[in-house]
N, C-alpha and C positions, 0 to 999 in steps of 0.2 A: 489326480492333480487338477483336473478341470473343476471338480466340486470345490476344492479348497480355493482355487483362484476365484471362482464365482462368489464364494463366501467373503473373501477379502475385498472384492470390488463392492459387494453389498454393504459391508461395514464402512467403507470409505464414503459411499453415497449417503448412508444414514448419518455419519459424523458431519458431513458437509451440510446436510439439511438442518441438523440441530444448530450448527453455527449460524446459518442464515436466519433461522427462527429467533435466535438470541438477538441478532442485530435488528430484526423487525421490532422487537419489544423495546429496545432502548433508543430507537431512531429519534424520537422527539427531544430527548435530553442529551443526545450524543455530543453536540457541539459545546454545550455548557460544561459537560463533564470533562471534555478534552482541554478546554481552556483552564479550568480549575486545577486539574491534575498535573498539567505541564507548566502551570504558572504563566501561560501564554508563550513560553519559549518555543513551542512547536511551530509557531508562525514563522519565526526566523529560520528554522530548519527547512521549511517548505519553500520559502523565498530563495534560500541558498540553492536548493535543488533546481528550481526554475531557472535562475540566473546562469548556473553552470551549463545546463542543457542548451540554452540559447547561445551561450558563448561557444560551446564546442560545435554545435550544429552550424553556426555561422551563416544563417540565412536571414534575409530581410522579409521573405514571404514564405509562410508555412501552410500547407494545404490542410493538415489535420493533426490535432493533438488529442489523444485518447487517454482518459484517466480511468484506470481499472480499479474495481472495488472502491468506486468513487464516494460511497457513503452519502453524505449530505452535500457533496459537491464542493467542499471547502478548497481543495487544491485547484480546482478549475478557476476559482476567483483569482488565485495567485498567478496562474498561467496567463490569464487575460491581462491582469494589472501589470505584471512584469514585462509582458510583450509591449504594452502601450508605452511604458517608461523607456524602452529600448527602440521604439519606432518599428517594431516588427508587426507585420500583418499576418494574422492567423485566420484562414478561411473558415475552418470548422473546429469546434470543440465538441467532444463526445464524452459522456460519462457512462460507464458500464458497471452494473452491480447486480448480484443475484437477489438482493433484499428489496422487496417492493416497498417496505416501510421507509427505508433509507431514500429510495428514489422519489417517494411522495414528498419528503422534506426537501430534497434537492431541487425538484421542479419548481417549488415555491420560492426557493432562495436564489436560483441561478436561471435567469431568463434568456441567456444567450447560447446555451448548449443544448445538444440533442442527447437525450437519455435513453438507454437501452437496458432492458433486463437481460443479463447474461453473465456467464462465468469466465473467470480468467483462463481456465483450461480449455474453453471452447469460445474463443473471442468471435463476436459477430462482426468481424472486419475482413476485408478482402486481403489477399496476398499482397505484400509490399505496397500498402496503401497509406501508411501513417509515418510521419516524421518523428513523433515523440509519443512514447507510451510511459505513463507513470502509474505507480501504485504506492500509496502511503499507508503504512500500518495495516496492510491487507494481505501481503504474500504469506504471512505467518498463518493466516486463516484458510489458505487454499490447501486442501488435503492433497491434491495431485499437483504439487508445486513444480516438479520437473516438467510436466506437460504444459503448465502455464508459461514457464520460461521459453519453451520451444514455440508456443503460440506467439509470444512477444516477438521472437526472432522471425517467425513466418510473416506476421502482419507489418513489420517494420520495412520501410524502404532501405535500400543500401545506404549506409552512413547514418541511419536513424538512431535515436537515443532512447535508452531505458533509464528512468529515474525511480529508484526504490528507497523509501524511508521505512525503517523497520526497527522494532525492538529485537536486538540480537542477544543470544545467550552469552553471558560473560565468561571469559576464561577464569579459572580458579587462581587465587593468589593475588588478585587485585586488592590494593590497600583500602579502596573505598567499598569493597564488597559488603561488609557488615551494614554500612549506612544505606547502601542501595537496597539490600535485602529487606531492611526494616521498612523502607518506603514502599517497595513493590509488594511485599507480602502482608504488611499490616495496614499502612496508611492508605495506600491506593484502593484496596478493596473496600475499606470502610467509607472513604470519601466518595468514591464512585458509586457505591451502593446507595449512599444517602442522597446523592444528586439524582440518580436515575430511578431509585426505588426498586432496583433489581440487583441484589447483592450477588446472586449467582454469576451474572455476567462479568462483574468486576473481580470475582474470585477466579474466573476463567483466565483473565489476562496474565497474571504472574505465572500460572501453571502452564499456559501456552508458550510463554517465553522460555521457561525451563526445558520444555520439550522441543524447542526450536533449535536452529543452527547457530554456531558462532559466526562472527564476521568472516573468518577465513573459509569456513565451510560454504557459506552462501556465495562468496567470491568464486570459489571453484565451480559451483553449480552454474553460475552465470557464464563463466568461460567455456564450460563444457557444452553449453547451449549455443555457442557461437557468438557470444557477446563479449567484446574486449573491454576490460575495466579501464575507465578513464579517471575515476576519482572515488576514493573510499575514505570516509571520515567518521569516527565515533563522536557523539556529543554527550554532554552531561554525565561524565564518569562512565561512559560506555553504555548508558541505558539505551540510546538510540543511535543508529548508524545510517549514513547517507551513502548510497551506491549510485554511481553514474556509469553506464556502460554503453558501448556503441557497436552496431552491426557493421561488419566489414563491407 
């Protein structure tokens, strides 16, 4: 049994390393591809997640917000800007990502945050040290997802908030399924590949969604990790889902 367990662990490690390498390769064109592929709508989804977290947390002063799988730091910009609009003071913004390529872009783009190379399943954060943890379009790429959710719970202060934006697997029978399938399996890989010059990376995206969880399944995993759901909403015919959960 030990041999098989070790082999399974090794396979997960190799898979995670390949995913990180892929993001290193597309880091420079990642933001442009996101805007083109989502028609800019993803910006509104991110703002919605920030606003809900601030509203539920209900604090005028926050010691730390950590954005996991931060990529180029896009969501950190929204955390800062939405806090300013609401008169909320945030002492520290932290971006965490295993991709050095992504962090290189993030450090040039976001000058107010501290960036750390690290994994979602091994967060470089102290116990109960953070009020808000976010991860946008990254939890699907974490091979040890359950361990990552447990890490979120560990690092959050009591009453802390987790915000997850993710492409979730759609339930069968949705009337819009054929249209969504056409976009995700044909148009998205072609356009993403053209923008990034990396067709394999954008062929990976629809495949990873098909292998991922439904909204209901991810909701259950969050609750099993000790995070109570406060808000769940699908966007754009169920392509993307926003989850907001809170630690007791």
